[in-house]
C-alpha positions in Angstrom: 187.1 2.7 -126.4 190.2 0.5 -126.2 193.6 1.1 -127.9 195.7 -1.7 -129.4 199.4 -1.1 -128.7 202.6 -2.5 -130.0 202.8 -4.6 -126.9 199.3 -6.0 -127.4 200.3 -7.2 -130.9 203.5 -8.8 -129.6 201.5 -10.6 -126.9 199.0 -11.9 -129.5 201.9 -13.2 -131.6 203.5 -14.8 -128.5 200.2 -16.5 -127.5 199.2 -17.6 -131.0 202.5 -18.8 -132.4 204.5 -19.6 -129.3 207.2 -17.0 -129.7 209.0 -15.6 -126.7 208.1 -12.1 -125.6 211.5 -10.9 -126.9 211.0 -12.6 -130.3 207.5 -11.3 -130.8 208.6 -7.8 -129.9 211.5 -8.0 -132.3 209.1 -9.3 -135.1 206.7 -6.3 -134.6 209.6 -3.9 -134.6 211.0 -5.4 -137.8 207.7 -5.2 -139.5 207.1 -1.5 -138.6 210.7 -0.7 -139.5 210.3 -2.2 -143.0 207.0 -0.3 -143.5 208.6 3.0 -142.4 211.7 2.4 -144.6 209.5 1.7 -147.7 207.4 4.8 -147.1 210.6 6.9 -146.6 211.9 5.6 -150.0 208.7 6.7 -151.7 207.2 3.2 -152.0 203.5 2.4 -151.4 202.8 -0.3 -148.8 199.9 -2.5 -149.7 198.3 -5.1 -147.5 195.8 -7.3 -149.3 192.4 -7.2 -147.5 193.4 -4.2 -145.5 194.6 -1.2 -147.5 197.5 1.0 -148.8 199.8 3.4 -147.1 201.7 6.0 -149.0 203.4 9.4 -148.5 202.0 12.5 -150.0 203.9 15.7 -150.6 201.8 18.7 -149.6 202.5 22.1 -151.1 202.8 25.3 -149.0 199.5 27.1 -148.8 197.6 29.9 -147.1 195.6 28.6 -144.1 193.3 30.3 -141.6 193.1 30.1 -137.8 189.5 29.0 -137.2 189.4 30.7 -133.9 190.7 34.1 -134.8 190.2 34.1 -138.6 193.8 35.2 -139.0 195.6 33.9 -142.1 198.9 32.1 -141.9 201.2 30.2 -144.2 201.1 26.4 -143.8 204.5 25.1 -144.8 205.1 22.3 -147.3 205.3 18.9 -145.7 205.1 15.2 -146.2 202.1 13.3 -144.8 201.2 9.7 -144.5 198.0 8.6 -146.2 196.0 5.4 -145.6 193.4 4.2 -148.1 191.4 1.2 -146.9 190.4 -1.5 -149.4 186.8 -2.3 -150.1 187.0 -5.5 -148.1 188.2 -3.6 -145.1 185.5 -0.9 -145.5 182.8 -3.6 -145.7 184.0 -5.4 -142.5 184.2 -2.1 -140.6 180.8 -0.9 -141.7 179.1 -4.2 -140.5 180.2 -3.5 -136.9 
């Protein structure tokens, strides 16, 4: 299974739109920075036809080590959540 990297996206922009490698890399960095900044500020990030990213605040809870069965406290934390839209789900399920 292949992995798409930041560099792969930058090369695609370069090839498709004629940007230089530096310009396409900067564009990708700017997009990711804006997404991160919005999430840090508590905003949802929605992409039509793709899905929604948001930050969830998880409370502390008691967890269990599956190997030993020993209980442990799982600390409170913030996690990123992605919910794909229906169009995205349909396209992926056809593959």
